[in-house]
SEFI-597186 format. One record per residue (C-alpha): residue number from 1; x, y, z. Coordinates in steps of 0.02 Angstrom, whole numbers. Layout:
{rec NUM,{X,Y,Z}}
...
This chain:
{rec 1,{3,-1,-1}}
{rec 2,{55,176,-49}}
{rec 3,{74,299,86}}
{rec 4,{-54,438,91}}
{rec 5,{79,569,58}}
{rec 6,{137,488,-107}}
{rec 7,{-47,469,-156}}
{rec 8,{-79,656,-130}}
{rec 9,{74,705,-225}}
{rec 10,{24,594,-370}}
{rec 11,{-150,672,-373}}
{rec 12,{-74,847,-372}}
{rec 13,{41,795,-511}}
{rec 14,{-101,734,-617}}
{rec 15,{-198,894,-591}}
{rec 16,{-48,997,-635}}
{rec 17,{-72,952,-820}}
{rec 18,{-234,1062,-831}}
{rec 19,{-239,1255,-836}}
{rec 20,{-369,1362,-759}}
{rec 21,{-452,1482,-875}}
{rec 22,{-542,1639,-797}}
{rec 23,{-727,1658,-847}}
{rec 24,{-779,1804,-955}}
{rec 25,{-953,1876,-959}}
{rec 26,{-1052,1827,-1114}}
{rec 27,{-1137,1948,-1230}}
{rec 28,{-1307,1895,-1167}}
{rec 29,{-1255,1935,-984}}
{rec 30,{-1199,2119,-1039}}
{rec 31,{-1350,2153,-1151}}
{rec 32,{-1488,2092,-1034}}
{rec 33,{-1480,2241,-913}}
{rec 34,{-1473,2366,-1058}}
{rec 35,{-1628,2281,-1141}}
{rec 36,{-1719,2278,-983}}
{rec 37,{-1689,2472,-952}}
{rec 38,{-1748,2501,-1129}}
{rec 39,{-1908,2400,-1113}}
{rec 40,{-1948,2490,-948}}
{rec 41,{-1927,2661,-1031}}
{rec 42,{-2041,2605,-1179}}
{rec 43,{-2174,2548,-1057}}
{rec 44,{-2165,2715,-966}}
{rec 45,{-2187,2812,-1129}}
{rec 46,{-2329,2703,-1181}}
{rec 47,{-2413,2734,-1012}}
{rec 48,{-2386,2920,-1033}}
{rec 49,{-2459,2918,-1208}}
{rec 50,{-2608,2821,-1144}}
{rec 51,{-2634,2945,-1002}}
{rec 52,{-2624,3090,-1121}}
{rec 53,{-2741,3011,-1250}}
{rec 54,{-2869,2970,-1119}}
{rec 55,{-3002,3107,-1105}}
{rec 56,{-3066,3166,-944}}
{rec 57,{-3218,3091,-876}}
{rec 58,{-3357,3210,-902}}
{rec 59,{-3468,3258,-752}}
{rec 60,{-3636,3172,-738}}
{rec 61,{-3778,3293,-754}}
{rec 62,{-3952,3275,-683}}
{rec 63,{-4095,3217,-792}}
{rec 64,{-4179,3391,-779}}
{rec 65,{-4015,3476,-839}}
{rec 66,{-3998,3348,-985}}
{rec 67,{-4179,3386,-1037}}
{rec 68,{-4147,3573,-1035}}
{rec 69,{-3985,3552,-1134}}
{rec 70,{-4071,3446,-1261}}
{rec 71,{-4213,3576,-1272}}
{rec 72,{-4086,3720,-1296}}
{rec 73,{-3985,3618,-1423}}
{rec 74,{-4145,3583,-1524}}
{rec 75,{-4188,3765,-1523}}
{rec 76,{-4013,3844,-1552}}
{rec 77,{-3948,3714,-1688}}
{rec 78,{-4055,3778,-1830}}
{rec 79,{-4012,3957,-1799}}
{rec 80,{-3823,3920,-1781}}
{rec 81,{-3830,3823,-1943}}
{rec 82,{-3912,3965,-2038}}
{rec 83,{-3796,4096,-1956}}
{rec 84,{-3635,3998,-1990}}
{rec 85,{-3670,3946,-2160}}
{rec 86,{-3560,4016,-2296}}
{rec 87,{-3702,4108,-2390}}
{rec 88,{-3766,4179,-2224}}
{rec 89,{-3592,4238,-2179}}
{rec 90,{-3576,4329,-2349}}
{rec 91,{-3746,4407,-2325}}
{rec 92,{-3703,4460,-2149}}
{rec 93,{-3540,4541,-2210}}
{rec 94,{-3629,4629,-2355}}
{rec 95,{-3772,4686,-2239}}
{rec 96,{-3642,4757,-2108}}
{rec 97,{-3549,4848,-2238}}
{rec 98,{-3710,4924,-2313}}
{rec 99,{-3764,4984,-2133}}
{rec 100,{-3597,5059,-2099}}
{rec 101,{-3592,5150,-2271}}
{rec 102,{-3774,5207,-2248}}
{rec 103,{-3736,5280,-2074}}
{rec 104,{-3580,5363,-2140}}
{rec 105,{-3675,5442,-2284}}
{rec 106,{-3818,5502,-2170}}
{rec 107,{-3703,5574,-2038}}
{rec 108,{-3594,5666,-2167}}
{rec 109,{-3755,5733,-2253}}
{rec 110,{-3816,5805,-2087}}
{rec 111,{-3648,5883,-2049}}
{rec 112,{-3643,5954,-2226}}
{rec 113,{-3819,6037,-2202}}
{rec 114,{-3769,6104,-2034}}
{rec 115,{-3613,6179,-2113}}
{rec 116,{-3707,6249,-2252}}
{rec 117,{-3841,6327,-2143}}
{rec 118,{-3710,6414,-2034}}
{rec 119,{-3625,6486,-2191}}
{rec 120,{-3779,6533,-2290}}
{rec 121,{-3899,6598,-2152}}
{rec 122,{-3820,6754,-2069}}
{rec 123,{-3841,6810,-1884}}
{rec 124,{-4022,6845,-1855}}
{rec 125,{-4003,7004,-1749}}
{rec 126,{-3867,7127,-1705}}
{rec 127,{-3912,7216,-1540}}
{rec 128,{-3796,7343,-1469}}
{rec 129,{-3813,7464,-1322}}
{rec 130,{-3810,7650,-1356}}
{rec 131,{-3721,7766,-1235}}
{rec 132,{-3778,7946,-1266}}
{rec 133,{-3662,8096,-1239}}
{rec 134,{-3746,8250,-1168}}
{rec 135,{-3600,8369,-1209}}
{rec 136,{-3673,8443,-1363}}
{rec 137,{-3806,8562,-1301}}
{rec 138,{-3863,8629,-1473}}
{rec 139,{-3881,8463,-1565}}
{rec 140,{-3947,8349,-1421}}
{rec 141,{-3874,8193,-1356}}
{rec 142,{-3766,8088,-1472}}
{rec 143,{-3715,7904,-1470}}
{rec 144,{-3590,7809,-1578}}
{rec 145,{-3601,7617,-1600}}
{rec 146,{-3457,7515,-1675}}
{rec 147,{-3534,7373,-1774}}
{rec 148,{-3372,7293,-1844}}
{rec 149,{-3300,7254,-1675}}
{rec 150,{-3460,7206,-1586}}
{rec 151,{-3520,7047,-1506}}
{rec 152,{-3618,6990,-1666}}
{rec 153,{-3483,7029,-1794}}
{rec 154,{-3501,7124,-1960}}
{rec 155,{-3658,7122,-2066}}
{rec 156,{-3685,6993,-2202}}
{rec 157,{-3663,7051,-2378}}
{rec 158,{-3813,7047,-2494}}
{rec 159,{-3929,7029,-2350}}
{rec 160,{-4075,7143,-2305}}
{rec 161,{-4087,7223,-2127}}
{rec 162,{-4217,7318,-2029}}
{rec 163,{-4141,7451,-1911}}
{rec 164,{-4236,7523,-1760}}
{rec 165,{-4191,7605,-1592}}
{rec 166,{-4269,7550,-1432}}
{rec 167,{-4285,7673,-1290}}
{rec 168,{-4322,7635,-1110}}
{rec 169,{-4395,7794,-1029}}
{rec 170,{-4487,7835,-867}}
{rec 171,{-4667,7892,-870}}
{rec 172,{-4631,8059,-787}}
{rec 173,{-4725,8217,-812}}
{rec 174,{-4577,8299,-901}}
{rec 175,{-4583,8162,-1038}}
{rec 176,{-4766,8168,-1055}}
{rec 177,{-4762,8356,-1076}}
{rec 178,{-4616,8345,-1201}}
{rec 179,{-4725,8275,-1334}}
{rec 180,{-4637,8224,-1501}}
{rec 181,{-4456,8219,-1520}}
{rec 182,{-4343,8162,-1666}}
{rec 183,{-4217,8023,-1679}}
{rec 184,{-4092,8022,-1820}}
{rec 185,{-3970,7879,-1878}}
{rec 186,{-3824,7879,-1993}}
{rec 187,{-3742,7716,-2050}}
{rec 188,{-3557,7745,-2100}}
{rec 189,{-3415,7650,-2173}}
{rec 190,{-3243,7635,-2102}}
{rec 191,{-3179,7800,-2190}}
{rec 192,{-3323,7898,-2114}}
{rec 193,{-3437,7908,-2262}}
{rec 194,{-3623,7898,-2230}}
{rec 195,{-3714,7769,-2333}}
{rec 196,{-3889,7784,-2258}}
{rec 197,{-3967,7920,-2157}}
{rec 198,{-4142,7912,-2079}}
{rec 199,{-4244,8025,-1957}}
{rec 200,{-4404,7971,-1873}}
{rec 201,{-4519,8051,-1736}}
{rec 202,{-4557,7970,-1575}}
{rec 203,{-4668,7997,-1424}}
{rec 204,{-4724,7912,-1266}}
{rec 205,{-4892,7824,-1259}}
{rec 206,{-5017,7947,-1189}}
{rec 207,{-5083,7915,-1014}}
{rec 208,{-5200,8030,-921}}
{rec 209,{-5166,8075,-735}}
{rec 210,{-5310,7969,-678}}
{rec 211,{-5249,7817,-777}}
{rec 212,{-5075,7841,-705}}
{rec 213,{-5141,7851,-531}}
{rec 214,{-5249,7690,-555}}
{rec 215,{-5098,7605,-631}}
{rec 216,{-4988,7647,-480}}
{rec 217,{-5122,7592,-355}}
{rec 218,{-5143,7425,-450}}
{rec 219,{-4958,7392,-442}}
{rec 220,{-4926,7469,-271}}
{rec 221,{-4852,7314,-191}}
{rec 222,{-4735,7268,-336}}
{rec 223,{-4680,7452,-352}}
{rec 224,{-4640,7453,-160}}
{rec 225,{-4547,7286,-171}}
{rec 226,{-4450,7340,-327}}
{rec 227,{-4523,7215,-446}}
{rec 228,{-4599,7334,-554}}
{rec 229,{-4562,7522,-609}}
{rec 230,{-4651,7667,-692}}
{rec 231,{-4585,7662,-869}}
{rec 232,{-4617,7632,-1047}}
{rec 233,{-4524,7559,-1188}}
{rec 234,{-4525,7644,-1358}}
{rec 235,{-4472,7560,-1513}}
{rec 236,{-4436,7676,-1664}}
{rec 237,{-4410,7595,-1833}}
{rec 238,{-4281,7693,-1933}}
{rec 239,{-4225,7595,-2092}}
{rec 240,{-4312,7459,-2175}}
{rec 241,{-4244,7336,-2303}}
{rec 242,{-4064,7403,-2302}}
{rec 243,{-3955,7284,-2407}}
{rec 244,{-3773,7272,-2354}}
{rec 245,{-3647,7310,-2499}}
{rec 246,{-3478,7224,-2499}}
{rec 247,{-3392,7381,-2574}}
{rec 248,{-3462,7490,-2436}}
{rec 249,{-3470,7384,-2279}}
{rec 250,{-3554,7470,-2127}}
{rec 251,{-3441,7486,-1979}}
{rec 252,{-3530,7604,-1862}}
{rec 253,{-3696,7691,-1833}}
{rec 254,{-3724,7864,-1756}}
{rec 255,{-3886,7894,-1664}}
{rec 256,{-3946,8065,-1603}}
{rec 257,{-4102,8129,-1508}}
{rec 258,{-4168,8302,-1545}}
{rec 259,{-4190,8366,-1366}}
{rec 260,{-4094,8359,-1203}}
{rec 261,{-4254,8359,-1104}}
{rec 262,{-4296,8176,-1136}}
{rec 263,{-4269,8077,-977}}
{rec 264,{-4193,7908,-1022}}
{rec 265,{-4150,7749,-933}}
{rec 266,{-4060,7656,-1074}}
{rec 267,{-4058,7634,-1261}}
{rec 268,{-4004,7505,-1390}}
{rec 269,{-3996,7494,-1582}}
{rec 270,{-4072,7334,-1657}}
{rec 271,{-4019,7277,-1835}}
{rec 272,{-4135,7126,-1879}}
{rec 273,{-4103,7017,-2031}}
{rec 274,{-4247,7024,-2153}}
{rec 275,{-4240,6849,-2235}}
{rec 276,{-4310,6819,-2410}}
{rec 277,{-4306,6680,-2535}}
{rec 278,{-4212,6522,-2482}}
{rec 279,{-4147,6596,-2322}}
{rec 280,{-4327,6637,-2270}}
{rec 281,{-4380,6451,-2288}}
{rec 282,{-4216,6389,-2206}}
{rec 283,{-4248,6500,-2055}}
{rec 284,{-4440,6488,-2038}}
{rec 285,{-4471,6315,-2108}}
{rec 286,{-4322,6229,-2034}}
{rec 287,{-4381,6046,-2030}}
{rec 288,{-4438,6041,-2209}}
{rec 289,{-4289,6123,-2287}}
{rec 290,{-4167,6020,-2178}}
{rec 291,{-4256,5862,-2237}}
{rec 292,{-4247,5914,-2420}}
{rec 293,{-4064,5963,-2412}}
{rec 294,{-4011,5803,-2323}}
{rec 295,{-4101,5697,-2453}}
{rec 296,{-4013,5797,-2588}}
{rec 297,{-3843,5778,-2505}}
{rec 298,{-3875,5586,-2484}}
{rec 299,{-3917,5571,-2672}}
{rec 300,{-3758,5666,-2717}}
{rec 301,{-3647,5558,-2604}}
{rec 302,{-3728,5397,-2668}}
{rec 303,{-3700,5452,-2851}}
{rec 304,{-3517,5498,-2818}}
{rec 305,{-3488,5333,-2719}}
{rec 306,{-3559,5238,-2867}}
{rec 307,{-3446,5326,-2989}}
{rec 308,{-3294,5299,-2883}}
{rec 309,{-3336,5110,-2857}}
{rec 310,{-3366,5091,-3051}}
{rec 311,{-3195,5175,-3097}}
{rec 312,{-3081,5133,-2947}}
{rec 313,{-3158,5030,-2809}}
{rec 314,{-3217,4879,-2910}}
{rec 315,{-3038,4853,-2984}}
{rec 316,{-2957,4866,-2818}}
{rec 317,{-3082,4750,-2737}}
{rec 318,{-3050,4620,-2878}}
{rec 319,{-2864,4629,-2853}}
{rec 320,{-2880,4606,-2661}}
{rec 321,{-2997,4459,-2692}}
{rec 322,{-2884,4379,-2813}}
{rec 323,{-2736,4400,-2692}}
{rec 324,{-2836,4321,-2554}}
{rec 325,{-2888,4175,-2668}}
{rec 326,{-2705,4147,-2717}}
{rec 327,{-2656,4143,-2535}}
{rec 328,{-2790,4020,-2495}}
{rec 329,{-2745,3906,-2642}}
{rec 330,{-2559,3911,-2583}}
{rec 331,{-2615,3866,-2405}}
{rec 332,{-2714,3721,-2473}}
{rec 333,{-2574,3658,-2575}}
{rec 334,{-2458,3667,-2427}}
{rec 335,{-2583,3565,-2321}}
{rec 336,{-2602,3430,-2463}}
{rec 337,{-2415,3412,-2471}}
{rec 338,{-2406,3386,-2281}}
{rec 339,{-2537,3259,-2288}}
{rec 340,{-2451,3172,-2435}}
{rec 341,{-2285,3166,-2337}}
{rec 342,{-2367,3092,-2180}}
{rec 343,{-2348,2898,-2174}}
{rec 344,{-2510,2800,-2198}}
{rec 345,{-2577,2675,-2067}}
{rec 346,{-2477,2510,-2061}}
{rec 347,{-2319,2582,-2138}}
{rec 348,{-2173,2589,-2019}}
{rec 349,{-2088,2757,-1994}}
{rec 350,{-1908,2787,-2020}}
{rec 351,{-1872,2818,-1844}}
{rec 352,{-1954,2657,-1791}}
{rec 353,{-1845,2560,-1916}}
{rec 354,{-1689,2644,-1846}}
{rec 355,{-1742,2604,-1670}}
{rec 356,{-1779,2425,-1707}}
{rec 357,{-1609,2404,-1794}}
{rec 358,{-1517,2488,-1652}}
{rec 359,{-1603,2390,-1515}}
{rec 360,{-1640,2211,-1552}}
{rec 361,{-1799,2127,-1495}}
{rec 362,{-1803,2006,-1351}}
{rec 363,{-1857,1865,-1472}}
{rec 364,{-1699,1874,-1574}}
{rec 365,{-1580,1749,-1516}}
{rec 366,{-1409,1801,-1453}}
{rec 367,{-1257,1701,-1503}}
{rec 368,{-1183,1596,-1359}}
{rec 369,{-1001,1615,-1317}}
{rec 370,{-884,1469,-1363}}
{rec 371,{-855,1338,-1231}}
{rec 372,{-694,1322,-1141}}
{rec 373,{-579,1188,-1213}}
{rec 374,{-460,1101,-1100}}
{rec 375,{-276,1112,-1149}}
{rec 376,{-176,955,-1157}}
């Protein structure tokens, strides 16, 4: 029998003929973690797409609300179909344009008539106060009124005027005993030349002493309070139908009273326009003439608008319409090209092919590494 030590040496010697080869990881072992991570990412992306594609659950309505909604839908749907139809939209656009143009024509016609009225119809009256000067003892009190720089402006050319003087005098015994007195008027130009001269008599309206006493007794309380006074207003017409001449424009008026004994509170000159012809109807028949002129202006504007549309507007509108049609056709072609470039259903996309080639599927078998061969 061999000893155990020799037997162990012989076993070690026999085993020394073999070499130990270190194990290397196989291709399948290295790719399995990568494929697992890729599949997890794809599953997460699919879950996100499903979550985005899912519509939110609509709230449940009560039967009464559903019935009301169906009723409103049944009523509103025919109206919306009519309103949003292409023909209805075109009609709506045309109607809106017609309404805007009509309002514009009406407003401009009214503005044109107002401007024409202000330019054609002059100021109705020119009323200026008279300040008499009592320095001239021989001729009587004299007053000068500047008409060019007054509040109402100069007189209108080729317009007739009536000139009068209004006197506010007390009903005193001196004025009643005075009787008739004379009022003279001169209308002068800027260089001092008199164009018109007029002289008219005036007198207080007669009242007997008994009548004046009764009148004072009837108005005793207002007289005591100061609400009334013992006076008369005398209006003396001086010039009738004076027509202003452009070459000889009136700039001032001189008024004179024949006596110093007349007691006077205040006085004023009144120049009232005497309208004739078209100005008379425009001033005294304002509504009828305004309506007639506004209709005439509307017709003129419509005729001018039709002529402008015929020669200018229609060509411009056709060019703009053709431009919009061309832009619409180009947009439609672009959309058709985009639709043609999109892949149809069932055809794989290029990115999918690249992904499938880059990452093999789980079902594709992986090559196994070669087995270790013992060395002799």
